[in-house]
C-alpha positions as CSV (number, residue, x, y, z in Angstrom):
1,M,2.6,-10.9,56.4
2,R,5.0,-10.4,53.1
3,W,3.5,-9.4,49.4
4,K,4.7,-9.1,46.1
5,L,3.4,-7.0,43.1
6,E,2.6,-8.6,40.2
7,L,1.8,-6.7,36.8
8,I,0.1,-8.3,34.4
9,Y,0.4,-6.9,30.6
10,D,-2.4,-7.0,27.7
11,D,0.0,-9.7,26.1
12,G,0.4,-11.8,28.8
13,R,3.4,-11.0,30.4
14,R,3.6,-11.0,34.2
15,E,6.2,-9.0,35.8
16,H,6.7,-8.9,39.6
17,P,8.9,-5.9,40.5
18,L,8.4,-5.8,44.3
19,A,8.4,-9.2,46.1
20,D,8.9,-10.2,49.6
21,L,8.0,-6.7,51.2
22,P,5.5,-6.4,54.1
23,G,1.8,-5.2,53.8
24,E,2.3,-2.5,55.4
25,W,5.0,-1.1,53.0
26,F,2.7,-1.3,50.2
27,A,0.2,0.7,52.0
28,Q,2.7,3.4,52.7
29,N,4.0,3.7,49.7
30,W,1.0,3.0,46.9
31,L,1.1,6.4,45.5
32,S,5.2,6.2,44.7
33,V,4.3,2.6,43.6
34,V,1.3,3.4,41.2
35,G,3.5,6.5,40.0
36,I,6.8,4.4,38.9
37,I,4.4,1.9,37.2
38,G,2.6,4.4,35.1
39,R,6.1,5.9,33.9
40,R,6.9,3.0,32.5
41,G,4.6,3.6,29.4
42,A,1.6,0.8,29.6
43,F,-0.4,0.9,32.7
44,P,-0.9,-3.1,33.7
45,R,-3.3,-4.7,35.6
46,I,-2.4,-4.8,39.5
47,R,-2.3,-7.3,42.1
48,L,-0.9,-8.3,45.5
49,I,-0.1,-11.7,46.5
50,S,0.5,-12.7,50.0
51,E,3.1,-15.3,50.8
52,D,-0.5,-17.4,51.5
53,S,-1.6,-16.7,47.7
54,Q,-4.5,-14.0,48.9
55,V,-4.6,-11.6,45.8
56,L,-5.7,-8.1,46.4
57,V,-6.7,-6.5,43.8
58,P,-7.0,-2.4,43.5
59,V,-10.3,-1.4,41.4
60,L,-9.2,2.1,40.4
61,S,-11.2,5.4,39.8
62,E,-12.3,6.2,36.3
63,T,-11.3,10.2,37.4
64,D,-8.3,10.2,39.3
65,L,-5.2,8.4,37.5
66,G,-3.6,6.3,40.2
67,Q,-6.1,6.4,42.8
68,V,-7.7,3.7,44.1
69,E,-11.4,3.6,44.9
70,W,-11.4,0.0,47.1
71,W,-9.7,-2.8,47.3
72,R,-11.3,-6.2,46.4
73,V,-10.1,-9.8,48.3
74,L,-9.9,-11.9,45.1
75,G,-12.3,-14.6,45.0
76,S,-14.5,-13.4,47.8
77,P,-17.1,-10.3,48.1
78,V,-15.1,-9.1,50.6
79,V,-14.3,-4.9,49.2
80,R,-12.1,-2.8,51.7
81,P,-12.1,0.9,51.2
82,D,-8.4,1.1,51.6
83,L,-5.4,-0.6,51.6
84,L,-4.7,-0.8,55.2
85,S,-7.8,-2.4,56.2
86,A,-7.8,-5.2,53.2
87,L,-4.2,-6.3,54.7
88,R,-5.6,-6.5,58.1
89,Y,-9.1,-8.3,56.6
90,C,-6.2,-10.9,54.9
91,Q,-4.1,-11.0,58.1
92,S,-7.3,-12.3,59.9
93,Q,-8.3,-14.6,57.6
94,K,-4.8,-16.4,57.7
95,D,-4.8,-16.3,61.9
C-alpha cells in the first residue's frame, strides 16, 4: 500500500513533502523523516495517509523528541506500538 506524509501547520497550511511511497519505507526511515521535519523550524502535526484514505497519527513522546510512543489509526480505537504493525493492521483492513 502506498502512503503520503502530511504536515499540518498551526496556520492551517498542509504540505505533502513525501508521497506515493510504500509504508515500509516510512517504517525504515522514520527517524530521518522526523529529523528533516525538525530542522525546518516549526514542528507541525504529522499524519500518514494511505492511498485508500486510512490515516495513521503518531503519538509523540513527551520526553524524547521525535520518538513515537505509539501509532493511532484515526477514526478507530486501534493503537499499535510501532509503525510497521500499524501499517500491517491497515493492510489487513483493506484485504
